[in-house]
DOKENU-739194 format. One line per 2 residues: their letters; for each residue x, y, z of N, C-alpha, C, CB. Coordinates in steps of 0.2 Angstrom, whole numbers, plus 5000, padded with zeros to 4 digits. Atoms other than C-alpha are relative to their C-alpha. Glycine has a CB too. Layout:
<pts>
a	X Y Z X Y Z X Y Z X Y Z | ...
</pts>
This chain:
<pts>
xx	5006 4996 4998 5082 5026 4889 5001 5007 4998 4999 5000 5008 | 4999 4993 5003 5078 5043 4881 4994 5004 5002 5001 4999 4993
xx	5006 4996 4997 5067 5057 4888 4996 5002 4994 5003 5006 5003 | 5004 4998 5006 5061 5061 4870 4996 4994 4998 5005 5002 4994
xx	5004 5006 5001 5055 5043 4868 4995 5000 5005 5005 4994 5000 | 5005 4999 4995 5046 5045 4884 4995 5005 4998 5003 5002 5007
xx	5005 4995 5002 5038 5061 4878 4996 4998 4994 5004 5006 4998 | 5004 5003 5006 5033 5052 4862 4994 4995 5003 5004 4996 4995
xx	5004 5005 4997 5025 5038 4873 4994 5004 5003 5003 4996 5005 | 5006 4997 4997 5014 5051 4882 4997 5006 4996 5002 5003 5007
xx	5002 4995 5005 5011 5062 4867 5001 5007 5003 4993 4999 4998 | 4999 4994 4997 5019 5077 4875 5005 5004 4995 5004 5000 5007
xx	4996 4997 5005 5026 5090 4863 5000 5008 5001 4997 4999 4993 | 5000 4993 4998 5026 5106 4873 5007 5002 5002 4995 5002 5006
xx	4993 4999 4998 5042 5115 4879 5001 4997 5007 5001 5008 5001 | 4998 5004 4994 5051 5107 4894 5007 5003 5003 5000 4993 5000
xx	4994 4997 4998 5066 5119 4897 4999 5002 5007 5002 5005 4996 | 5001 4997 4993 5059 5126 4913 4997 4995 5005 4995 5006 5000
xx	5002 5005 4995 5057 5115 4929 4995 5004 5004 5006 4997 5004 | 5005 4996 4996 5041 5125 4934 4994 4996 5001 4999 5006 4996
xx	5006 5004 4998 5024 5120 4940 4996 4999 4993 4996 5004 5005 | 5004 5001 5006 5016 5123 4923 5002 4994 4995 5000 5007 4995
xx	4998 5005 5004 5027 5111 4914 4999 4993 5003 5008 5001 4999 | 5002 5006 4996 5025 5098 4928 4993 4998 4999 5001 5001 5007
xx	5007 5002 5001 5006 5099 4926 4999 4997 4993 4996 5007 5001 | 5001 5002 5006 5007 5097 4908 5002 4993 4998 5003 5005 4995
xx	4997 5006 5001 5018 5082 4908 4996 4995 5004 5007 5000 5003 | 5004 5005 4995 5008 5074 4923 4993 4998 4996 4998 5004 5006
xx	5007 5002 5003 4991 5076 4913 5001 4995 4994 4998 5007 4997 | 4999 5004 5005 4998 5068 4898 5002 4993 5002 5006 5002 4995
xx	4998 5006 4997 5006 5054 4908 4994 4996 5002 5005 5001 5006 | 5006 5004 4997 4989 5049 4917 4995 4999 4994 4997 5004 5005
xx	5005 5001 5005 4979 5050 4901 5003 4995 4994 4998 5007 4996 | 4997 5004 5005 4991 5039 4891 5003 4993 5003 5005 5003 4996
xx	4997 5006 4997 4998 5026 4903 4995 4998 5005 5007 5002 5004 | 5005 5003 4996 4985 5015 4911 5003 4998 5007 4996 4994 4997
xx	4998 5004 4994 4986 5009 4929 4997 4993 4999 4996 5003 5007 | 5002 5007 5002 4985 4990 4926 5005 4995 5003 5000 4999 4993
xx	4996 5006 4997 4991 4974 4934 4999 4994 4996 4997 4998 5007 | 5001 5006 5005 4988 4963 4918 5005 4995 5000 4998 5003 4993
xx	4995 5004 5000 5005 4956 4919 4999 4993 5004 5007 5003 5002 | 5001 5006 4995 5001 4945 4934 4995 4995 4998 5000 5002 5007
xx	5005 5004 5002 4986 4939 4925 5001 4997 4993 4993 5004 5000 | 4997 5002 5007 4996 4935 4909 5006 4995 5001 5002 5005 4995
xx	4994 5005 4999 5009 4924 4918 5007 5004 4999 5000 4994 4996 | 4994 4996 5001 5022 4938 4917 5002 5003 5007 4999 5006 4995
xx	4998 4997 4994 5033 4943 4931 5001 5008 4999 5007 4997 5002 | 4999 4993 5000 5034 4961 4936 5007 5002 5003 4994 5004 5003
xx	4994 4998 4997 5052 4967 4938 5000 5007 5002 5006 4999 4995 | 5000 4993 4998 5055 4983 4948 5007 5003 4999 4998 5000 5007
xx	4994 4996 5002 5070 4990 4939 4999 5005 4995 5006 4995 4999 | 5002 4994 5004 5070 5006 4929 5000 4997 4992 5005 5006 5001
xx	4999 5002 5007 5076 4998 4912 4994 4995 4998 5006 4996 4999 | 5006 5004 5002 5062 4984 4913 4994 5004 5000 4999 4995 5006
xx	5006 4996 5000 5049 4997 4918 4999 5004 4994 5000 5004 5006 | 5000 4995 5006 5054 5009 4904 4999 4996 4994 5008 5003 4999
xx	5002 5005 5006 5054 4994 4891 4993 4999 5000 5005 4994 5000 | 5007 5002 5000 5037 4989 4896 4995 5005 4999 4998 4997 5007
xx	5005 4994 5001 5028 5006 4897 5002 5004 4994 5000 5004 5007 | 4998 4996 5005 5038 5016 4885 5000 4996 4993 5006 5004 5001
xx	4999 5004 5007 5043 5003 4871 4994 4996 4999 5006 4997 5001 | 5005 5005 5002 5029 4990 4873 4993 5004 5001 5001 4994 5005
xx	5006 4996 5000 5016 5004 4876 4995 4996 5005 4997 5001 4994 | 5004 5003 4995 5009 4995 4892 4999 5005 5005 5003 4994 5003
xx	5000 4996 4994 5004 5002 4909 5004 4997 5005 4992 5002 5002 | 4997 5003 4994 5008 4997 4926 4997 5002 5006 5008 5001 5000
xx	5003 4998 4994 5004 4998 4944 5005 5005 5003 5000 4994 5005 | 4997 4994 4997 5010 5012 4956 5008 5000 5000 4998 5001 5007
xx	4993 5001 5000 5028 5005 4958 5003 5001 4994 5002 4993 5003 | 4997 4999 5007 5031 5006 4939 4998 5007 4998 4997 4994 4996
xx	5002 4994 5003 5021 5021 4934 5003 5006 5004 4992 5001 5001 | 4997 4994 4996 5027 5033 4948 5008 4999 4999 4998 5000 5007
xx	4993 5000 5001 5045 5026 4946 5002 5003 4993 5002 4992 5001 | 4999 4997 5006 5045 5030 4928 4999 5008 5000 4995 4997 4994
xx	5001 4993 5000 5038 5047 4931 5006 5004 5004 4993 5002 5003 | 4994 4997 4996 5052 5050 4945 5006 5000 4995 5001 4995 5006
xx	4994 4999 5004 5065 5046 4932 4999 5005 4995 5001 4993 4996 | 5001 4994 5005 5058 5058 4919 5001 5007 5003 4993 4999 4997
xx	5000 4994 4997 5056 5072 4931 5007 5001 5003 4996 5000 5007 | 4993 4999 4998 5074 5069 4938 5004 5002 4994 5003 4993 5003
xx	4997 4998 5006 5080 5069 4920 4999 5007 4998 4998 4995 4994 | 5002 4993 5002 5072 5086 4917 5003 5005 5005 4992 5001 5000
xx	4997 4996 4995 5080 5093 4933 4996 5002 5006 5003 5006 4996 | 5004 4999 4994 5066 5093 4945 5003 4998 5007 4993 4997 4999
xx	4998 5002 4993 5069 5092 4964 4995 4995 5002 5001 5006 5005 | 5005 5005 4999 5060 5076 4966 5003 4994 5004 4997 4997 4993
xx	4998 5006 4997 5060 5061 4978 4994 4996 5001 5003 5002 5007 | 5005 5005 4999 5051 5045 4982 4997 5000 5007 5002 4993 4997
xx	5003 5001 4993 5039 5043 4997 4996 4993 5000 4995 5006 5002 | 5004 5006 5000 5030 5028 5003 4993 5001 5004 5004 4994 5004
xx	5006 4999 4997 5012 5027 5009 4996 4993 5002 4995 5004 4995 | 5005 5005 4998 4999 5016 5018 4993 5001 4997 5000 4999 5008
xx	5007 4999 5003 4983 5014 5008 4995 4998 5005 4999 4997 4993 | 5006 5001 4995 4966 5015 5017 4996 4994 4997 4996 5006 5000
xx	5004 5006 5002 4956 4998 5016 4993 5001 5003 5004 4994 5003 | 5007 4999 4998 4938 5002 5017 4997 4994 5003 4995 5002 4994
xx	5002 5006 4997 4934 4984 5021 5002 4999 5007 5001 4994 4996 | 4997 5001 4993 4945 4984 5036 5000 5006 5004 5008 4998 4999
xx	5001 4994 4997 4941 5002 5040 5007 5002 5004 4995 5000 5005 | 4994 4998 4997 4959 5006 5043 5006 5000 4994 5003 4996 5006
xx	4995 5000 5005 4976 5009 5034 5004 4994 5001 5005 5006 5002 | 4996 5006 5000 4987 4995 5030 5006 5000 5004 5003 4998 4993
xx	4994 5000 4996 5001 4990 5042 5006 5002 4997 5000 4993 5004 | 4994 4999 5004 5014 4990 5029 4999 5005 4995 5003 4993 4997
xx	5000 4995 5006 5019 5003 5016 4998 4996 4994 5007 5004 4999 | 5002 5004 5006 5010 4997 5000 4999 5005 4994 4994 4996 5001
xx	5001 4995 5005 5010 5013 4989 5006 5004 4999 4994 5004 5001 | 4995 4996 5001 5023 5024 4981 4998 5007 4997 5006 4997 4995
xx	5002 4993 5003 5021 5043 4977 5006 5004 5000 4995 5003 5004 | 4995 4996 5001 5032 5057 4973 4999 5007 5003 5002 5001 4993
xx	5000 4993 4997 5037 5074 4982 5004 5004 4995 5002 5000 5007 | 4996 4996 5005 5042 5088 4970 5000 5007 5004 4997 5000 4993
xx	4999 4993 4997 5049 5105 4977 5001 5005 4994 5005 5000 5005 | 4999 4995 5005 5047 5120 4966 5000 5007 5003 4994 5000 4994
xx	4999 4993 4997 5053 5137 4971 4998 5000 5008 4996 5005 4996 | 5002 5000 4993 5051 5132 4989 4994 4997 5002 5001 5007 5003
xx	5006 5003 4998 5034 5125 4988 5000 4992 4998 4994 5003 4995 | 5000 5008 5001 5031 5106 4990 4993 4998 4997 5001 4997 5007
xx	5006 5003 5003 5019 5096 4979 5001 4993 5000 5000 5003 4992 | 5001 5008 5000 5013 5078 4980 4998 4999 4993 4995 4998 5005
xx	5001 5002 5007 5014 5070 4962 4999 4993 5001 5005 5002 4996 | 5002 5007 5000 5005 5053 4961 4996 4998 4994 4996 4998 5007
xx	5003 5002 5006 5001 5046 4944 4998 4993 5000 5005 5001 4994 | 5001 5007 4999 4999 5028 4951 4995 4998 5004 5006 4997 5001
xx	5005 5002 4996 4983 5027 4961 4995 4997 4996 4997 5005 5005 | 5005 5002 5005 4971 5024 4946 4993 5001 5003 5002 4992 5000
xx	5007 5000 4998 4952 5023 4947 4998 5007 5001 4999 4996 5006 | 5003 4994 4999 4942 5037 4953 5004 5004 5006 4993 4999 5003
xx	4996 4997 4994 4955 5042 4967 5006 5003 4997 5001 4996 5006 | 4994 4997 5003 4968 5047 4954 4999 5008 4999 5001 4997 4993
xx	5000 4992 5001 4972 5066 4955 5002 5001 4992 5005 5003 5004 | 4999 4998 5007 4973 5075 4938 5005 5005 5000 4994 5003 4997
xx	4994 4995 5000 4986 5088 4944 5004 4999 5006 4996 5007 5000 | 4996 5000 4993 5000 5089 4957 4996 5004 5005 5007 5003 4998
xx	5004 4997 4994 4993 5094 4974 5005 5004 5004 4996 4995 5004 | 4995 4997 4995 5002 5107 4985 4999 4997 5007 4998 5008 5000
xx	5001 5004 4994 5006 5099 5001 4999 5006 5006 5007 4997 5002 | 5003 4995 4995 4996 5110 5014 4995 4997 5003 4998 5007 4996
xx	5005 5003 4996 4986 5104 5028 4993 5004 5000 5003 4999 5007 | 5007 4997 4998 4967 5107 5029 4997 5004 4994 5000 5004 5006
xx	5003 4995 5005 4965 5116 5012 4997 4995 4995 5006 5004 4997 | 5004 5004 5006 4952 5109 4999 5003 5002 4994 4993 5002 5000
xx	4997 4999 5007 4960 5107 4982 4996 4997 4995 5007 4998 5000 | 5005 5003 5005 4946 5105 4969 5004 4999 4993 4994 5005 4999
xx	4998 5002 5007 4950 5096 4953 4994 4997 4996 5006 4995 5000 | 5006 5003 5004 4939 5088 4939 4998 4994 5003 5003 4999 4993
xx	5003 5006 4997 4938 5071 4948 4997 5002 5007 5006 4996 5001 | 5003 4998 4994 4933 5080 4964 5004 5004 5005 4999 4993 5004
xx	4996 4996 4996 4940 5089 4979 5004 4996 5005 4995 5004 5005 | 4995 5004 4996 4956 5082 4987 5002 5005 5006 5006 4998 4995
xx	4997 4997 4995 4964 5087 5003 5005 4996 5004 4995 5004 5005 | 4996 5004 4995 4978 5083 5015 4999 5003 5007 5008 5002 4998
xx	5000 4998 4993 4978 5083 5034 5006 4998 5003 4993 4998 5004 | 4993 5002 4997 4994 5083 5044 4999 5000 5008 5005 5005 4998
xx	5000 5001 4993 4995 5076 5062 5007 4997 5002 4995 4995 5002 | 4994 5002 4997 5012 5075 5071 5005 4997 4994 4999 4996 5005
xx	4995 5002 5005 5022 5073 5055 4997 4994 4995 5006 4997 5003 | 5003 5005 5004 5010 5060 5047 4994 5004 4996 4997 4994 5004
xx	5005 4997 5004 5000 5066 5032 4994 4995 4998 5004 5003 4993 | 5006 5004 5002 4982 5060 5028 4997 5003 4993 4995 4999 5005
xx	5002 4997 5006 4976 5061 5010 4993 4997 4999 5005 4997 4994 | 5007 5003 5001 4957 5060 5006 4997 5004 4995 4996 5001 5007
xx	5004 4997 5006 4944 5065 4993 4993 5000 5002 5000 4996 4994 | 5007 4999 4999 4927 5072 4995 4996 4997 4994 4998 5008 5000
xx	5003 5004 5005 4916 5060 4985 4993 5003 4997 4998 4993 5002 | 5006 4998 5003 4902 5064 4973 4995 4994 4999 5001 5003 4993
xx	5005 5005 5001 4886 5054 4970 5001 4997 4993 4993 5002 5001 | 5000 5003 5007 4885 5042 4955 4993 4999 4997 5003 4993 5001
xx	5006 5001 5004 4871 5042 4942 5001 4994 4995 4998 5006 4997 | 4999 5006 5005 4870 5025 4934 4993 4998 4997 5002 4993 5005
xx	5006 5001 5004 4857 5024 4920 4997 4993 5000 5001 5002 4993 | 5002 5007 5000 4857 5005 4919 5004 4996 5006 5001 4997 4993
xx	4996 5003 4995 4862 4998 4936 5001 4993 4998 4996 5001 5007 | 4999 5007 5002 4870 4981 4934 5003 4997 5007 5006 4999 4995
xx	4998 5004 4995 4875 4967 4946 5008 5001 5000 4997 4993 5001 | 4993 4999 5001 4893 4973 4948 5004 5001 5007 5001 5006 4996
xx	4996 4998 4994 4907 4975 4961 5005 5005 4998 5004 4993 5003 | 4996 4994 5002 4914 4991 4953 5003 5003 5007 4996 5005 4996
xx	4997 4998 4993 4927 4996 4967 4999 5007 5002 5007 4998 4999 | 5000 4993 4998 4924 5014 4967 4993 5003 5002 5003 5005 4995
xx	5006 4998 4997 4906 5014 4973 5000 5003 5006 4995 4994 5000 | 4999 4996 4993 4904 5027 4987 4997 4996 5005 4998 5007 4999
xx	5003 5002 4994 4901 5020 5004 4997 5005 5003 5006 4996 5005 | 5004 4995 4997 4891 5029 5016 5005 5006 5003 4996 4998 5007
xx	4995 4994 4999 4898 5047 5020 5003 5002 4994 5005 4998 5005 | 4997 4997 5006 4906 5059 5008 5007 5001 5000 4996 5006 4999
xx	4993 4999 5000 4924 5058 5013 5003 4993 4999 5003 5003 5007 | 4996 5006 5001 4935 5044 5006 5007 5001 5002 4999 4998 4992
xx	4993 5000 4998 4951 5041 5015 5004 4996 4994 5002 4997 5007 | 4996 5004 5005 4965 5036 5002 5006 4997 5002 5001 5005 4994
xx	4994 5003 4997 4981 5034 5011 5003 5005 5005 5006 4998 4994 | 4996 4996 4996 4993 5041 5024 5008 4999 4999 4999 4999 5008
xx	4993 5000 5002 5012 5045 5022 5004 5004 5005 5001 5001 4993 | 4995 4995 4997 5027 5053 5030 5004 5003 4994 5004 4997 5006
xx	4995 4997 5005 5040 5064 5021 5007 4997 5000 5000 5007 5001 | 4993 5004 5000 5054 5051 5024 5002 4998 4993 5000 4994 5005
xx	4998 5002 5007 5063 5049 5007 5001 4993 5000 5006 5004 4998 | 4999 5008 5001 5063 5031 5000 5004 4999 4994 4993 4997 4999
xx	4997 5002 5006 5073 5022 4987 4996 4995 4997 5007 4997 5001 | 5004 5005 5003 5065 5011 4974 5001 4993 5003 5001 5000 4992
xx	4999 5007 4998 5074 4996 4981 4996 4998 5007 5008 4999 5002 | 5004 5001 4994 5064 4999 4997 4994 4996 4999 4999 5006 5004
xx	5007 5003 5001 5049 4992 4988 5001 4993 4996 4996 5005 4995 | 4999 5007 5004 5057 4976 4980 4996 4995 5004 5007 4998 5000
xx	5004 5006 4996 5049 4965 4994 4993 5001 4999 5002 5001 5008 | 5007 4999 5002 5032 4973 4991 4998 4998 4993 4998 5008 5001
xx	5002 5002 5007 5033 4971 4972 5000 4992 5000 5006 5002 4996 | 5001 5007 5000 5036 4952 4975 4994 4998 5004 5006 4997 5004
xx	5006 5002 4996 5023 4951 4989 4993 5001 4996 5000 5004 5006 | 5007 4998 5004 5009 4959 4978 4999 4995 4995 5000 5007 4997
xx	5001 5005 5006 5012 4946 4964 4999 4993 5003 5007 5000 4996 | 5001 5006 4997 5011 4931 4976 4995 4999 5005 5007 4997 5002
xx	5005 5001 4994 4999 4935 4990 4993 4999 4997 5001 5007 5004 | 5007 5002 5002 4982 4927 4987 4995 5005 5002 4998 4993 5001
xx	5005 4996 4997 4974 4940 4998 4999 5007 4997 5002 5001 5008 | 5001 4993 5002 4977 4956 4990 4996 5001 4993 5007 5003 4998
xx	5005 4999 5006 4965 4964 4977 5003 4999 4993 4997 5007 5001 | 4997 5001 5007 4978 4964 4963 5001 4993 4998 5007 5004 5001
xx	5000 5008 5001 4979 4945 4964 4993 4998 4998 5003 4996 5005 | 5007 5003 5000 4960 4943 4965 4997 5003 4993 4996 5002 5006
xx	5003 4997 5006 4956 4955 4950 5005 5002 4995 4995 5006 5003 | 4996 4996 5005 4963 4960 4934 4997 5007 4999 5000 4996 4993
xx	5002 4993 5000 4962 4979 4933 5004 5004 4995 5001 5003 5007 | 4997 4995 5004 4965 4992 4920 4996 5006 5000 5001 4997 4992
xx	5004 4994 5000 4960 5010 4922 5004 5005 4997 4999 5002 5007 | 4997 4995 5004 4964 5025 4912 4996 5007 5001 5001 4999 4992
xx	5003 4993 4999 4960 5044 4915 4999 5002 4992 5004 5005 5004 | 5002 4997 5006 4951 5052 4900 5000 5008 5000 4994 4997 4997
xx	5000 4993 5000 4949 5070 4895 4994 5002 5004 4999 5003 4993 | 5006 4998 4996 4932 5070 4904 4998 4995 5006 4994 4999 4995
xx	5002 5005 4995 4932 5055 4916 5005 4995 5001 4993 4998 5000 | 4996 5006 4999 4938 5038 4918 4998 4994 4997 5000 4998 5008
xx	5001 5006 5003 4939 5021 4910 5002 4995 5005 5003 4999 4993 | 4997 5005 4996 4940 5005 4921 4997 4993 4998 4998 5002 5007
xx	5002 5007 5002 4940 4987 4916 5003 4996 5006 5004 4998 4993 | 4999 5004 4994 4939 4976 4931 4997 4993 4999 4998 5003 5007
xx	5003 5007 5003 4938 4957 4926 4997 5001 4993 4995 4997 5005 | 5003 5000 5006 4925 4957 4913 4995 5007 5000 4995 4994 4999
xx	5005 4995 4999 4916 4973 4919 5004 5007 4998 4998 5001 5008 | 4998 4994 5003 4919 4989 4909 4996 5006 5003 5000 5001 4993
xx	5003 4995 4998 4915 5005 4918 5002 5007 4997 5001 5001 5008 | 4998 4994 5003 4915 5022 4909 4997 5006 5004 4997 5000 4993
xx	5003 4995 4995 4913 5037 4921 5002 5007 4997 5004 5000 5007 | 5000 4993 5002 4910 5055 4916 5000 5004 5006 4995 5002 4994
xx	5000 4996 4994 4915 5067 4930 4995 5006 4999 5007 5003 5002 | 5005 4994 4999 4902 5081 4936 4995 5000 4994 5005 5006 5000
xx	5005 5000 5005 4889 5075 4923 4995 5005 5002 4998 4993 4999 | 5005 4995 4997 4877 5084 4934 5003 5003 5006 4993 4997 5001
xx	4997 4997 4994 4880 5095 4949 5002 4995 5005 4996 5006 5002 | 4998 5005 4995 4890 5085 4961 4998 4993 4999 4997 5002 5007
xx	5002 5007 5002 4886 5069 4952 5004 4998 4994 4992 5000 4999 | 4997 5003 5006 4896 5058 4940 4996 4995 4997 5007 4996 5003
xx	5004 5005 5004 4888 5048 4926 5005 4993 5000 4999 5003 4993 | 4996 5007 5000 4893 5029 4927 4996 4995 4995 5000 4997 5007
xx	5003 5005 5004 4890 5017 4913 5004 4994 5001 5000 5002 4992 | 4997 5006 4999 4893 4999 4916 4998 4994 4995 4998 4997 5008
xx	5001 5005 5005 4895 4985 4903 5004 4993 5002 5002 5002 4993 | 4996 5007 4998 4899 4966 4906 5002 4998 4993 4995 4995 5003
xx	4997 5002 5006 4910 4960 4892 5001 4992 5000 5007 5003 4999 | 4998 5007 5001 4914 4943 4885 5008 4999 4999 4997 4997 4993
xx	4992 5000 5000 4932 4936 4884 5002 5003 4994 5002 4992 5000 | 4998 4997 5006 4933 4941 4866 5000 5008 5000 4996 4998 4994
xx	5001 4992 4999 4927 4959 4870 5005 5003 5004 4993 5001 5002 | 4995 4997 4995 4940 4961 4884 5006 5001 4996 5001 4994 5006
xx	4994 4999 5004 4954 4959 4872 5000 5006 4995 5002 4994 4996 | 5002 4994 5005 4946 4971 4859 5000 5007 5004 4994 4998 4996
xx	5001 4993 4996 4942 4984 4873 5007 5002 5002 4996 4998 5006 | 4993 4998 4998 4960 4984 4879 5004 5003 4995 5004 4993 5003
xx	4997 4997 5006 4966 4988 4862 4997 5006 4998 5000 4995 4994 | 5003 4994 5002 4953 5000 4857 4999 5006 5005 4993 4998 4998
xx	5001 4995 4995 4950 5010 4873 5006 5001 5004 4995 4998 5005 | 4994 4999 4996 4967 5007 4882 5006 5000 4996 5000 4995 5006
xx	4994 5001 5004 4979 5005 4868 5005 4995 5002 5003 5007 4999 | 4995 5006 4998 4986 4989 4875 4999 4994 4996 4998 4999 5008
xx	5000 5007 5004 4990 4974 4865 5005 4996 5004 5003 5001 4993 | 4996 5004 4996 4996 4960 4876 5004 4995 4996 4995 4996 5005
xx	4996 5005 5004 5010 4948 4871 4997 4993 5002 5007 5000 5002 | 5003 5007 4998 5002 4933 4882 4993 5001 5001 5004 4998 5006
xx	5007 5001 4999 4985 4927 4885 4998 5003 5007 4998 4993 4999 | 5003 4997 4994 4975 4937 4898 4995 4995 5003 4997 5007 5000
xx	5005 5003 4996 4965 4927 4911 4996 5005 5004 5003 4993 5004 | 5004 4995 4996 4952 4940 4917 4998 4997 5007 4994 5003 4997
</pts>
């Protein structure tokens, strides 16, 4: 594993001698715009191994994406290699259908400390709730970014992460189950977490569970999302959604297309730069 090879994968060619916020932001931006959030392996009959060498080979050498356990683990390794003060945290994601947070930890994120300030760095949430920049860990402060306004709220050592949603403008509404359609109200809860440090091995059981549990969304749907310079690409099953953030004031433009099996493979290659080794069953 080689940090220069990782930089090649994310098309990063700026200085990286300083472990400062500016460098972190630049690396993070490239990471989310080149590495898709995707669970295609389990829909291609491939096992997802949660060790760094496997993750590195898959994402860096085979130019694939991955889910949060892989994407954030790779970013953790890269930041550690560069000398950042970084550790892994675990989160309980919010389930809008169940109107509550999951009982078990099911998400991984990173905490980075720079000159005494703490930042949350999460490249692995995907979709419209993916941040575009590291967020300062401060309670109750709105932190506007291109995708929307994010904020943390802290209660007795538990941190809650949420986003202020925008309206969607859909020129050609389609019969779709695009997962990021806003529900009523303009606050979307995303996850809750504590600052207890974790090791990647703490997530081995979760990694196995997500691949075999018939109930979880990642088993039910093949998902591939990628942040672009202006918005978001999301392929869920046969449905391609292209989102442009802040197309009009407080409104995102959403274009939805239903693809054929043949178009799915071509779209993965053309828009997400993914060429699969095995046959995808969307």
